[in-house]
Wavefront OBJ file of the C-alpha trace (Angstrom):
o trace
v -0.113 0.326 -0.501
v 1.556 3.155 -1.021
v 1.385 6.496 1.416
v -1.412 8.129 -0.080
v -3.511 4.783 -0.308
v -2.697 4.421 3.843
v -3.805 7.887 4.270
v -6.596 7.922 2.399
v -7.615 4.284 4.012
v -6.918 6.052 7.429
v -9.338 8.816 6.499
v -12.645 6.590 5.255
v -12.161 4.691 8.557
v -12.314 7.972 10.546
v -15.644 9.044 9.060
v -14.647 10.762 5.626
v -17.615 9.436 3.794
v -20.258 10.256 6.691
v -18.601 13.830 7.076
v -18.643 14.630 3.116
v -22.553 13.039 3.081
v -23.163 15.668 5.829
v -21.677 18.705 3.887
v -23.206 17.935 0.714
v -27.156 17.424 2.982
v -26.238 20.630 4.152
v -25.282 22.122 1.081
v -28.402 21.550 -0.285
v -30.422 22.152 2.429
v -29.181 25.864 2.063
v -30.115 25.899 -1.563
v -33.233 24.311 -0.875
v -34.018 26.938 1.618
v -33.145 29.944 -0.633
v -34.756 28.583 -3.015
v -38.249 27.749 -1.044
v -37.877 30.984 1.204
v -41.826 32.688 0.533
v -42.703 29.800 -1.619
v -43.640 27.400 0.807
v -42.405 23.887 0.280
v -42.620 23.876 -2.966
v -39.433 24.011 -5.210
v -39.894 24.830 -8.811
v -38.551 22.179 -11.441
v -35.473 24.624 -12.007
v -34.439 24.944 -8.483
v -34.797 21.330 -8.202
v -32.589 20.737 -11.119
v -30.330 23.381 -9.749
v -29.902 21.450 -6.520
v -29.033 18.648 -8.572
v -26.273 20.167 -10.380
v -24.645 21.551 -7.019
v -24.971 18.391 -5.746
v -23.568 16.490 -9.003
v -20.552 18.941 -8.446
v -19.839 18.298 -5.116
v -20.026 14.293 -5.810
v -18.026 14.658 -8.649
v -14.940 16.439 -6.470
v -14.661 14.043 -3.925
v -11.876 12.281 -4.412
v -9.952 15.757 -5.314
v -11.245 16.687 -1.858
v -9.863 13.042 -0.466
v -6.639 13.902 -1.872
v -6.438 17.247 -0.354
v -7.177 16.078 2.960
v -4.643 13.624 2.309
v -2.302 15.888 1.379
v -2.518 17.265 4.537
v -2.315 14.564 6.947
v 1.189 13.736 4.718
v 2.430 17.184 5.639
v 2.511 16.234 9.307
v 2.657 12.570 10.136
v 5.409 10.336 8.072
v 4.488 7.032 6.557
v 5.394 4.823 9.361
v 2.819 7.396 11.406
v 0.227 6.831 9.244
v 0.389 3.250 9.111
v 0.778 3.224 12.843
v -2.863 5.031 12.830
v -4.437 2.944 10.045
v -3.646 -0.189 12.409
v -5.270 1.652 15.464
v -8.067 3.080 13.342
v -8.612 -1.209 12.529
v -8.484 -2.389 15.547
v -11.322 -2.828 17.734
v -10.325 0.073 20.276
v -9.998 2.227 17.008
v -13.587 1.409 15.936
v -15.205 2.201 19.114
v -13.321 5.448 19.418
v -14.848 6.508 16.248
v -17.893 5.051 17.206
v -18.624 7.269 20.265
v -15.985 10.122 19.064
v -18.625 12.756 18.163
v -20.773 11.802 21.176
v -17.369 12.420 23.358
v -16.872 15.684 21.616
v -20.192 16.810 22.556
v -20.609 15.413 25.925
v -17.074 17.495 26.296
v -18.329 20.541 25.032
v -21.534 20.466 26.999
v -19.663 20.341 30.297
v -17.158 22.952 29.393
v -19.748 25.178 28.512
v -21.432 24.677 31.484
v -18.116 24.999 33.686
v -17.294 28.341 31.976
v -20.777 29.753 32.740
v -20.886 29.074 36.244
v -17.433 30.428 36.537
v -18.173 33.699 34.783
v -21.825 33.874 36.565
v -19.532 33.077 39.881
v -17.768 36.679 39.453
v -20.970 38.500 38.420
v -20.999 40.945 41.932
v -17.582 41.713 41.567
v -17.997 42.568 37.796
v -21.139 44.785 38.786
v -18.735 46.960 41.150
v -16.311 47.013 38.372
v -18.423 48.038 35.669
v -21.466 49.418 37.178
v -25.550 47.653 37.305
v -24.951 45.963 33.840
v -22.175 43.857 33.466
v -21.843 42.187 30.044
v -23.207 38.965 30.104
v -21.183 35.349 30.028
v -20.613 34.450 26.877
v -22.999 31.674 27.015
v -22.998 30.523 22.974
v -22.475 26.968 22.092
v -18.849 26.116 20.529
v -20.518 23.545 18.185
l 1 2 3 4 5 6 7 8 9 10 11 12 13 14 15 16 17 18 19 20 21 22 23 24 25 26 27 28 29 30 31 32 33 34 35 36 37 38 39 40 41 42 43 44 45 46 47 48 49 50 51 52 53 54 55 56 57 58 59 60 61 62 63 64 65 66 67 68 69 70 71 72 73 74 75 76 77 78 79 80 81 82 83 84 85 86 87 88 89 90 91 92 93 94 95 96 97 98 99 100 101 102 103 104 105 106 107 108 109 110 111 112 113 114 115 116 117 118 119 120 121 122 123 124 125 126 127 128 129 130 131 132 133 134 135 136 137 138 139 140 141 142 143 144
């Protein structure tokens, strides 16, 4: 297996296809919403055709994107390191890490946001003394 083949295999094992499909769904959804805004749910024939053109354009460039992403990894990792990652991803633990990865990241973000908001709220009285009656509100926006 060449370095590029190893890198692409690694990317596919870590969810490239799922992410790619999500990007296509998000992109076509954005286009669909733009076309149907003010029209209700009906999608005019020309707009439906345009969505098909967009989706086909994205899908036809999938291998090019995969190659670009592989190049990024290859810029940071040696061939041996890529091989080690590939072997890990093929292992039971690696497959489990892929299955739970998104859930772990989401849970981590939720806990971190709650921690941050609690910490900022704990100093609100001090902020009020420093800044007056209306201190800036805690940055509660989600990082996701």
